[in-house]
N, C-alpha and C positions, 0 to 999 in steps of 0.2 A: 503495501500498499503506499511507504515511505516513497517508494522510487518511483510511484504510477504519481505521485504528486510532484515528486522534485523534478521529472522530465516533463508537466505540465507547465508547472512555474517554470522552468525552461527556455518554454518554446518549442519545446521538441515535434510536440502535435501537430503546432501549424508546419514545421520543414517536414514531417511525415505527410500530410495531407499533400504539398505541395506537390512532393514525389511522384505519389498517387496518381494525384491528377494530370500530371505531367506524361505519366505512363498511360493516359488512359485519350488520348488526343483522337478525335477525329472530323472526319470531312462528311459533309453532306449536300445534298443538292438534288435534283430532278432532272430526268432525260425524257425530253419532248422531241417531237418530227412534225413541223406542220401543227403544232398546237398538239398535237396528241400525242397519248403518254405512252410509253415505249415501257412494256412488263418483260422482264427475264433478261434484259440486257445487261453486257459484263461491262462494270465499271473500271478502271484502272487507272493507278496512279503509276507515270512512268516516269522516265528521265529525258527522254527525245520525243520529237514528232516525226520523223522518218520512220514508215513502217519496214523500211529496208533496215533499218537497226535492231528489229527484232522488239522495240521496243520494251527494254528493261525493265521486268517488273518490277515495283516497289509494294505494291498492297492492293486491294482489289475488294470489287461487294458484285451484289445481282441486283436489277431493280425489280421492288416488290410492282402492284397492281395499277399501281397509280405513278408510277415513273420514278417513285423516292428511293434513294439507296441513301446509306450510309457504311464508311469506311472507318474500322477502328484502330487502335492502337497506331496510329499513324507518327513514325518519327518526324523530329523536325529537321527541316529543308524544305526545297524548292521543287515540283512538281508539276508535270501537266496531268489532266487528264482528263482523259478518255471514252467513249461509250460504243462499246464494240452490240451490234445488233446482229447476234449469232440466229438466225433462220432456221437452221436445222440440227441447231444443239449439240454440233459435234465438238465443240470448242477449239476450233480451227477457223482464221478468219478465211473465207472463199469471198472471192471475187465477184463472182457471179452474182450471188445471193445473199450477203452480208453487207452492214451499211455502219460506216464507223464515225464519230464527230467529238473534237475538241472543246472543252470547259473557252467560252471567248469566242469560238467563230459564230458570226452572224451576218450572214451574205442583204438580209434586206437592209444595214446597217454598211454592208460595203466592206466589213470585217472580216480579213477570212486567216487572220494569224490567231492562232491561240493563245491564252494567258498563261502564265505562270503562275503557280498557289503555292505561296508561302506559308510555311506551319511551323510558328514559333511554340506558346506552352499554350495555347488557346486553341478550342473547337474552330474549326472555319465552314460556315454555311451557305447554304445558296450559290454553292457550285453549281448553277443549272447548265447542263447540255443543250441547245434548242436544235441544232441543226446534223442530221444526220446525211453521209453522202455515200453512195455504190463507186468502187474505181471503174 
């Protein structure tokens, strides 16, 4: 009991809470195309934007029926967020049938460059992907 009181009075509890919170950083958002929710899309944190790079994967998730996704246990850093609509469910990007899109791309505003997402010590919300394209 004395140890707990000592730890509490020394601020250790706050430091432990900060470490725990930092370990559970999440990125969340929604995937849509032409205003329609995309269910079952793979949403990945990647280091580059070139498909030929193999999209070095950091972490990922799958969208639910309303197009929302949450990626948990994200480490601090800079990422691109890409969604892949895997229409045949084979977990392989098929150029003929599958579509992909990056956060920050919005052709209606002539914005064709993906935005990087910077993760520090807080959750990052509203990282939406609104446009998917086939190759």
